[in-house]
C-alpha positions as CSV (number, residue, x, y, z in Angstrom):
1,M,-16.2,25.6,2.2
2,P,-13.6,23.2,3.6
3,H,-12.6,23.7,7.3
4,K,-9.0,24.1,8.4
5,I,-7.6,21.4,10.6
6,N,-5.2,22.6,13.3
7,S,-5.4,19.7,15.8
8,V,-5.3,15.9,15.6
9,A,-6.1,13.1,18.1
10,V,-4.3,9.9,17.0
11,L,-5.7,6.7,18.6
12,G,-3.1,4.0,18.6
13,S,0.7,4.7,18.9
14,G,2.2,1.9,16.8
15,T,4.4,2.5,13.8
16,M,1.6,4.2,11.8
17,G,0.0,6.1,14.7
18,A,3.3,7.5,15.9
19,G,4.3,8.4,12.3
20,I,1.0,10.3,11.7
21,A,1.3,12.1,15.1
22,A,4.9,13.1,14.4
23,L,4.1,14.4,10.9
24,A,1.2,16.5,12.2
25,A,3.4,17.8,15.1
26,D,6.1,18.8,12.6
27,K,3.5,20.9,10.8
28,N,2.7,22.7,14.1
29,C,-0.6,21.0,14.7
30,K,-1.7,20.3,18.3
31,V,-1.5,16.5,18.7
32,L,-3.0,14.1,21.2
33,L,-1.5,10.5,21.0
34,L,-3.3,7.8,23.0
35,D,-2.8,4.1,23.5
36,I,-3.9,1.2,25.7
37,N,-1.4,1.8,28.5
38,E,1.3,4.2,29.6
39,D,4.2,1.9,28.8
40,T,3.1,1.6,25.1
41,V,2.5,5.3,24.6
42,N,5.8,6.3,26.4
43,K,7.7,3.9,24.1
44,A,6.0,5.6,21.1
45,R,7.1,9.0,22.4
46,M,10.7,7.8,22.7
47,N,10.6,6.4,19.1
48,I,9.3,9.8,17.9
49,V,12.4,11.6,19.3
50,N,14.8,8.7,18.8
51,E,18.3,10.2,18.3
52,K,19.3,7.8,15.5
53,K,16.0,7.7,13.6
54,P,13.8,10.6,14.8
55,L,10.3,10.9,13.3
56,L,10.4,14.6,13.8
57,S,12.4,17.0,11.7
58,L,12.9,19.2,14.8
59,P,13.2,17.6,18.2
60,S,11.6,20.7,19.8
61,N,8.3,19.8,17.9
62,I,7.7,17.1,20.5
63,K,6.1,20.0,22.5
64,N,3.2,19.8,20.1
65,I,2.4,16.2,21.3
66,E,0.5,15.3,24.4
67,I,0.3,11.6,25.3
68,G,-2.2,9.6,27.3
69,T,-4.1,6.4,27.7
70,F,-7.6,5.3,26.4
71,E,-8.8,4.8,29.9
72,K,-7.8,8.1,31.4
73,D,-7.6,10.5,28.5
74,F,-10.1,9.5,25.8
75,H,-12.5,12.3,26.8
76,K,-9.9,14.8,25.6
77,I,-10.7,14.0,22.0
78,V,-13.6,16.5,22.3
79,N,-11.0,19.3,21.8
80,Y,-9.6,18.0,18.5
81,E,-10.7,18.7,15.0
82,W,-9.5,15.4,13.4
83,I,-9.7,12.1,15.2
84,C,-7.5,9.5,13.4
85,E,-8.0,5.8,14.5
86,A,-4.7,3.9,13.9
87,V,-5.2,0.8,16.1
88,V,-4.4,-2.8,15.2
89,E,-5.9,-4.2,12.0
90,K,-8.8,-6.1,13.6
91,L,-12.3,-5.2,12.7
92,E,-13.9,-5.8,16.2
93,I,-11.3,-3.6,17.9
94,K,-11.8,-0.8,15.3
95,R,-15.5,-1.0,15.7
96,E,-15.2,-0.7,19.5
97,I,-12.9,2.4,19.1
98,F,-15.3,4.0,16.6
99,T,-18.3,3.6,19.0
100,K,-16.2,5.3,21.7
101,I,-15.2,8.1,19.3
102,E,-18.8,8.9,18.6
103,N,-19.5,9.1,22.3
104,F,-16.7,11.6,23.1
105,R,-16.0,13.6,20.0
106,S,-17.1,17.2,19.2
107,K,-19.9,17.0,16.5
108,S,-17.9,19.4,14.4
109,S,-14.9,17.1,14.2
110,F,-13.9,14.8,11.4
111,V,-13.0,11.2,11.9
112,S,-10.9,8.8,9.8
113,S,-9.4,5.3,10.0
114,N,-5.9,4.5,8.9
115,T,-6.8,0.9,8.0
116,S,-4.7,-0.6,5.2
117,G,-7.5,-2.8,3.8
118,I,-10.6,-3.2,6.0
119,P,-13.6,-1.6,4.1
120,L,-15.0,1.4,5.9
121,K,-18.6,0.1,5.6
122,E,-17.5,-2.9,7.8
123,I,-16.0,-0.6,10.4
124,T,-19.0,1.7,10.6
125,K,-21.8,-0.7,10.0
126,G,-25.0,0.3,12.0
127,M,-23.4,3.4,13.4
128,P,-25.2,6.8,13.7
129,E,-25.8,9.0,10.6
130,N,-23.9,11.9,12.4
131,L,-20.7,9.8,12.3
132,L,-21.3,8.4,8.8
133,K,-21.3,11.9,7.1
134,D,-18.1,12.9,9.0
135,V,-16.0,9.8,8.4
136,C,-13.6,8.4,5.8
137,I,-10.4,6.5,5.4
138,T,-7.0,8.2,5.4
139,H,-4.6,5.4,4.5
140,F,-1.0,6.6,5.0
141,F,1.9,4.4,3.8
142,N,4.8,3.4,5.9
143,P,7.1,5.2,6.8
144,V,4.7,8.1,7.1
145,K,7.5,10.7,7.1
146,V,8.9,9.4,3.8
147,M,6.1,7.9,1.7
148,K,4.2,10.4,-0.4
149,L,0.9,8.5,-0.8
150,C,-2.2,9.0,1.3
151,E,-5.3,7.2,0.0
152,L,-8.6,9.1,0.7
153,I,-11.6,6.8,0.7
154,P,-15.1,8.1,1.4
155,G,-18.0,6.0,2.7
156,E,-21.4,6.0,1.1
157,K,-22.6,9.0,3.2
158,T,-19.3,11.0,3.7
159,S,-20.0,14.7,3.0
160,K,-18.3,16.6,0.3
161,E,-17.1,19.1,2.8
162,V,-15.3,16.4,4.8
163,L,-13.5,15.1,1.7
164,E,-12.4,18.6,0.7
165,T,-11.2,19.4,4.2
166,F,-9.1,16.2,4.3
167,S,-7.8,16.6,0.8
168,N,-6.6,20.2,1.5
169,F,-5.1,19.3,4.8
170,L,-3.3,16.1,3.6
171,A,-1.9,17.8,0.5
172,N,-1.3,21.4,1.6
173,T,-0.4,20.9,5.3
174,L,1.0,17.4,5.5
175,G,2.5,17.5,1.9
176,K,1.0,14.2,0.8
177,G,0.0,13.0,-2.7
178,V,-3.7,12.3,-2.3
179,V,-5.4,9.7,-4.4
180,Y,-9.1,9.0,-4.3
181,G,-10.1,5.4,-4.0
182,K,-13.3,3.4,-3.5
183,D,-14.4,1.6,-0.3
184,T,-13.2,-1.8,-1.6
185,V,-10.8,-4.3,-0.1
186,N,-7.2,-3.0,0.2
187,F,-8.2,0.1,-1.7
188,I,-5.9,1.0,-4.6
189,G,-2.2,0.5,-3.8
190,N,-2.4,-2.6,-1.7
191,R,-5.0,-4.2,-4.0
192,I,-2.6,-4.1,-7.0
193,G,0.6,-4.3,-5.0
194,C,-0.5,-7.4,-3.0
195,Y,-1.7,-9.1,-6.2
196,F,1.8,-8.4,-7.7
197,M,3.6,-9.9,-4.7
198,L,1.4,-12.9,-4.1
199,K,1.3,-13.7,-7.9
200,G,5.1,-13.4,-7.9
201,L,5.5,-15.9,-5.1
202,H,3.1,-18.4,-6.8
203,E,4.8,-18.0,-10.2
204,G,8.2,-18.4,-8.4
205,K,7.6,-22.1,-7.8
206,D,7.7,-23.0,-11.5
207,A,10.3,-20.4,-12.3
208,R,12.7,-22.0,-9.8
209,K,12.2,-25.3,-11.5
210,K,13.4,-23.6,-14.7
211,N,16.6,-22.4,-12.9
212,L,15.4,-18.9,-12.2
213,S,17.0,-18.3,-8.8
214,I,15.5,-16.0,-6.1
215,E,18.3,-13.5,-6.8
216,K,17.6,-13.6,-10.6
217,I,13.9,-13.1,-10.0
218,D,14.7,-10.1,-7.8
219,A,17.0,-8.7,-10.5
220,L,14.2,-9.1,-13.1
221,L,11.5,-7.5,-10.9
222,S,13.5,-4.4,-10.0
223,K,15.6,-2.0,-12.2
224,P,14.5,-3.3,-15.6
225,L,10.8,-2.5,-14.7
226,G,11.5,0.7,-12.8
227,L,10.7,-1.0,-9.5
228,P,12.6,-0.6,-6.2
229,P,16.0,-2.4,-5.9
230,T,14.6,-4.9,-3.3
231,G,12.9,-6.9,-6.1
232,L,10.1,-9.3,-5.0
233,Y,11.6,-11.5,-2.3
234,G,13.6,-8.6,-0.8
235,L,10.4,-6.5,-0.6
236,I,8.5,-9.3,1.2
237,D,11.5,-9.7,3.6
238,L,11.0,-6.0,4.4
239,I,7.2,-6.3,4.8
240,G,7.3,-9.7,6.6
241,L,5.6,-13.0,5.7
242,D,3.3,-12.6,8.7
243,V,1.9,-9.4,7.1
244,M,1.5,-11.2,3.7
245,Y,-0.3,-14.1,5.4
246,S,-2.7,-11.7,7.1
247,V,-3.2,-9.7,3.9
248,G,-4.1,-12.9,2.1
249,K,-6.6,-13.9,4.7
250,N,-8.3,-10.4,4.4
251,L,-8.4,-10.8,0.6
252,E,-9.9,-14.2,0.9
253,I,-12.8,-12.8,3.0
254,N,-13.3,-9.6,1.0
255,L,-12.3,-10.1,-2.6
256,P,-15.2,-10.2,-5.1
257,K,-16.1,-13.8,-6.1
258,N,-14.6,-13.9,-9.6
259,D,-11.6,-11.7,-8.8
260,L,-8.4,-12.6,-10.7
261,G,-6.5,-12.5,-7.4
262,R,-8.5,-15.2,-5.7
263,P,-6.2,-18.1,-6.7
264,Y,-3.3,-16.4,-5.0
265,V,-4.6,-15.4,-1.6
266,S,-2.8,-18.2,0.3
267,L,1.0,-18.4,0.6
268,P,2.5,-21.1,-1.6
269,D,3.6,-24.3,0.3
270,A,7.3,-23.3,0.6
271,E,6.5,-19.8,1.9
272,L,3.8,-21.2,4.2
273,W,6.5,-23.5,5.7
274,L,8.7,-20.5,6.3
275,Y,5.8,-18.6,7.9
276,N,4.9,-21.5,10.2
277,N,8.6,-21.8,11.2
278,G,8.8,-18.1,12.1
279,Q,11.2,-17.3,9.3
280,L,9.4,-14.1,8.5
281,G,11.9,-11.7,7.0
282,R,14.2,-9.0,8.4
283,K,12.2,-8.7,11.6
284,S,13.0,-12.3,12.5
285,G,16.7,-12.2,11.4
286,G,16.1,-13.6,8.0
287,G,13.4,-14.7,5.5
288,F,14.4,-15.3,1.9
289,Y,17.7,-13.5,2.7
290,R,19.9,-12.9,5.7
291,V,23.2,-11.3,6.4
292,Q,25.7,-13.2,8.6
293,K,29.1,-12.1,9.9
294,S,32.2,-14.2,9.2
295,S,34.8,-14.9,11.8
296,N,36.8,-11.9,10.6
297,G,33.8,-9.6,10.8
298,E,33.0,-9.6,7.1
299,K,29.3,-9.4,6.1
300,I,28.1,-12.4,4.1
301,K,24.7,-12.3,2.4
302,E,22.9,-15.7,2.2
303,V,19.7,-16.8,0.4
304,Y,17.4,-19.5,1.5
305,D,17.1,-22.5,-0.8
306,L,13.3,-23.1,-0.6
307,E,13.5,-26.6,-2.2
308,N,16.4,-28.0,0.0
309,R,15.5,-25.9,3.0
310,E,19.0,-24.6,3.7
311,W,20.9,-21.3,3.6
312,V,23.4,-20.9,0.8
313,L,25.7,-18.1,-0.4
314,S,23.7,-15.4,-2.3
315,K,25.0,-14.8,-5.9
316,K,24.9,-11.2,-7.2
317,E,22.6,-11.0,-10.2
318,S,21.9,-8.0,-12.4
319,M,20.3,-7.3,-15.7
320,D,22.2,-5.9,-18.6
321,S,19.5,-3.6,-19.7
322,S,16.5,-1.8,-18.3
323,S,13.4,-2.3,-20.4
324,F,9.7,-3.0,-20.0
325,D,10.0,-5.0,-23.3
326,I,11.4,-8.0,-21.5
327,M,7.8,-9.0,-20.7
328,L,7.0,-9.3,-24.4
329,D,9.9,-11.8,-24.9
330,D,9.2,-15.5,-25.3
331,T,12.0,-16.5,-23.0
332,I,12.0,-18.1,-19.5
333,E,12.8,-14.6,-18.0
334,G,10.3,-12.8,-20.3
335,N,7.5,-15.3,-19.5
336,Y,8.1,-15.0,-15.7
337,V,8.0,-11.2,-15.9
338,W,4.9,-11.3,-18.1
339,N,3.2,-13.8,-15.7
340,V,3.8,-11.5,-12.7
341,M,4.2,-7.9,-13.9
342,G,2.2,-8.2,-17.1
343,S,-0.5,-9.9,-15.1
344,S,-0.5,-7.1,-12.6
345,L,-0.9,-4.5,-15.4
346,L,-3.9,-6.4,-16.8
347,Y,-5.3,-6.7,-13.3
348,A,-5.0,-2.9,-12.8
349,A,-6.6,-2.3,-16.2
350,D,-9.7,-4.3,-15.1
351,L,-10.2,-2.4,-11.9
352,V,-11.5,0.9,-13.3
353,P,-14.1,2.0,-12.0
354,E,-14.3,-0.6,-9.3
355,I,-11.4,0.7,-7.1
356,A,-10.9,4.2,-8.6
357,D,-12.8,6.3,-11.1
358,D,-9.8,6.8,-13.4
359,I,-6.4,5.6,-14.4
360,V,-4.6,8.6,-12.9
361,N,-5.5,7.7,-9.3
362,I,-4.3,4.1,-9.9
363,D,-1.0,5.2,-11.5
364,N,-0.3,7.8,-8.7
365,A,-1.1,5.2,-6.0
366,M,1.5,2.8,-7.4
367,K,4.2,5.5,-7.9
368,W,3.7,7.2,-4.5
369,G,2.9,4.1,-2.4
370,F,5.1,1.4,-4.0
371,A,7.9,3.5,-5.5
372,W,7.2,2.3,-9.1
373,Q,8.8,4.8,-11.5
374,K,5.7,4.5,-13.8
375,G,2.2,3.5,-12.9
376,P,0.5,0.5,-14.6
377,F,-1.1,2.5,-17.4
378,Q,2.1,4.5,-18.1
379,I,4.0,1.1,-18.3
380,I,1.4,-0.2,-20.8
381,D,1.9,3.0,-22.8
382,A,5.7,2.4,-22.8
383,L,5.1,-1.1,-24.1
384,D,2.5,0.1,-26.6
385,P,-1.1,-0.9,-25.7
386,K,-1.6,-2.5,-29.2
387,K,1.3,-4.9,-28.5
388,V,-0.2,-5.8,-25.1
389,I,-3.6,-6.4,-26.8
390,E,-1.9,-8.6,-29.4
391,K,-0.1,-10.7,-26.7
392,C,-3.4,-11.1,-24.8
393,N,-5.2,-12.2,-28.0
394,R,-2.4,-14.6,-28.9
395,L,-2.5,-16.2,-25.4
396,G,-6.3,-16.3,-25.3
397,I,-6.5,-13.8,-22.3
398,K,-9.8,-11.9,-22.0
399,L,-9.0,-8.2,-22.5
400,P,-9.4,-6.2,-19.2
401,K,-11.8,-3.2,-19.3
402,M,-9.4,-0.4,-20.0
403,L,-7.6,-2.3,-22.8
404,E,-11.1,-3.0,-24.2
405,V,-11.7,0.8,-24.2
406,I,-8.5,1.3,-26.2
407,N,-9.4,-1.5,-28.6
408,N,-12.8,0.1,-29.3
409,S,-11.5,3.7,-29.5
410,S,-9.6,5.7,-32.1
411,N,-7.1,6.6,-29.4
412,N,-4.3,4.2,-28.9
413,R,-2.6,5.4,-25.7
414,F,-3.7,5.9,-22.2
415,Y,-2.1,9.4,-22.0
416,S,-2.0,11.9,-24.7
417,T,0.9,14.4,-25.0
418,N,-1.3,17.2,-23.7
419,E,-1.6,16.2,-20.0
420,E,-4.7,14.2,-20.8
421,F,-5.8,10.7,-19.8
422,L,-8.1,8.2,-21.4
423,N,-11.4,7.9,-19.6
424,L,-13.9,5.0,-19.5
425,S,-15.7,6.4,-22.6
426,G,-12.5,6.3,-24.7
427,D,-12.1,10.1,-24.7
428,Y,-9.2,12.1,-23.5
429,E,-9.8,14.1,-20.3
430,K,-7.7,16.8,-18.7
431,I,-5.6,15.7,-15.7
432,S,-6.8,17.8,-12.8
433,A,-4.2,19.6,-10.7
């Protein structure tokens, strides 16, 4: 029987920690929010009740949050049912916090890490059995209040009861869409999403030589594919090149040896130059794009010319039609989209059961975490899996696992019309609620 969670101790009051604390407080949970010093945690409390962009739906719900510091108040976690670690993405710091959690927590509590990519086995290596059965990863997406996805990742020894308790609480109390992933680098959403972004940057170098501008690439990798309007470069401006650089370093250390993403873990030269010069994106006042004000106060959008290293006026680019079929076209635009989006679909199709047991968890992760209108397997269905297989054969691309399953099966789509999905055996299985 799963337990009910009514209280949460959040360790770390940065963007994610504050977001998780606010969401739990909004749902009438008792919340303890701790950080390294009083200034940091007070600033987080102010952000939670910020008049312009409050993290709470009702300002009065701040009464549900008690704040404190690691030094003075860590012992209070003994009174909380869920202890959520949300400190900086550094393995040594997370391990230090986890050791402290085990010393102070109630043995009936559940523990999770909100890491976006560090495997749980690395965080909990050598830790007591008691902790290992009570721990998992609850990876929320930013902003916590808005994004539907929460990835639930068990460790090797996580008990079934812990998973059920978290699943019920995340879905029914916090209103999240829960997907079940495996304890692999970057889990589901970020494994595929970061491949898509890094591959896009690497393919961009050749595309720009063929006169595909940054604006044109963003127009291609947005509405026509059911992706957010930011496109590729706009999305990376939002995330920050510093984050992409760190993500790449983490992938370099943790990706399997023959993984298709390995050639793309480092930023391309032009983007690395931007990173080294502090031109990181919106947080630094500009990355690939920036908005300037003219002398009469009019806003002017500029784009950075990566080859000539100068800002130029951004041109409005849009696509005449919205269609996945563009990636089957043998044109400059079609080939770029195939090399980036098509490649990402093939990448996803090769990751079952490595990162998730089925295609449904992968599709939901990309829809709920990256705001794709369709997941990778739904997109392949929209293209027609047989056409994708034909294109792979024509280009000499080895078929990924799930396309191999279709190729060897009498079924020719990933989803049937009856709320069923294709499993690894090539049979249709009912999608669970």
